[in-house]
C-alpha positions as CSV (number, residue, x, y, z in Angstrom):
1,X,-53.5,-82.5,-109.5
2,X,-55.1,-79.6,-107.7
3,X,-54.7,-79.9,-103.9
4,X,-54.6,-83.7,-104.0
5,X,-51.4,-85.6,-103.2
6,X,-50.4,-89.3,-103.0
7,X,-52.3,-90.9,-100.1
8,X,-55.3,-88.5,-100.2
9,X,-58.6,-90.3,-99.7
10,X,-61.1,-89.3,-102.4
11,X,-64.7,-90.1,-103.3
12,X,-65.8,-90.6,-106.9
13,X,-68.1,-87.7,-107.5
14,X,-69.0,-88.6,-111.1
15,X,-72.5,-90.0,-110.9
16,X,-72.2,-91.6,-114.3
17,X,-69.1,-93.6,-113.4
18,X,-69.4,-97.3,-112.3
19,X,-67.5,-96.5,-109.1
20,X,-69.7,-93.5,-108.1
21,X,-69.6,-92.7,-104.4
22,X,-66.8,-95.2,-103.8
23,X,-63.8,-94.1,-101.6
24,X,-60.3,-94.8,-102.7
25,X,-56.7,-93.5,-102.3
26,X,-54.7,-91.4,-104.8
27,X,-51.7,-93.5,-105.7
28,X,-50.2,-91.8,-108.8
29,X,-50.5,-88.7,-111.0
30,X,-50.0,-89.1,-114.8
31,X,-48.7,-85.6,-115.7
32,X,-48.7,-86.2,-119.4
33,X,-52.4,-87.1,-119.6
34,X,-53.4,-85.2,-116.4
35,X,-55.0,-88.3,-114.9
36,X,-55.1,-89.3,-111.3
37,X,-54.9,-93.0,-110.4
38,X,-57.2,-94.0,-107.6
39,X,-56.9,-97.4,-105.8
40,X,-60.0,-99.1,-104.3
41,X,-59.3,-101.8,-101.7
42,X,-56.5,-104.2,-102.5
43,X,-56.1,-104.3,-106.3
44,X,-58.8,-102.4,-108.2
45,X,-57.6,-99.1,-109.5
46,X,-58.8,-96.6,-112.2
47,X,-57.7,-93.3,-113.7
48,X,-59.8,-90.1,-113.2
49,X,-59.8,-86.5,-114.0
50,X,-59.6,-84.0,-111.2
51,X,-63.3,-82.9,-111.8
52,X,-64.5,-86.5,-111.2
53,X,-63.1,-86.6,-107.6
54,X,-63.9,-85.0,-104.3
55,X,-61.7,-85.2,-101.2
56,X,-63.3,-87.5,-98.7
57,X,-64.0,-85.6,-95.5
58,X,-63.6,-87.8,-92.4
59,X,-66.3,-87.0,-89.8
60,X,-65.1,-86.3,-86.3
61,X,-67.2,-88.0,-83.6
């Protein structure tokens, strides 16, 4: 799962994915399949590989 943990906010970095550039939260890691479950908003969630994600950097103002 790299340096991601449950609750980490991520951005979908895969430009071919339908959720590209969307921000979501890591909610689960499937160790058997090495997939990370990301939740967007209230109920939509999808599995991703680590290479498809980028940690969302919060800008300080």
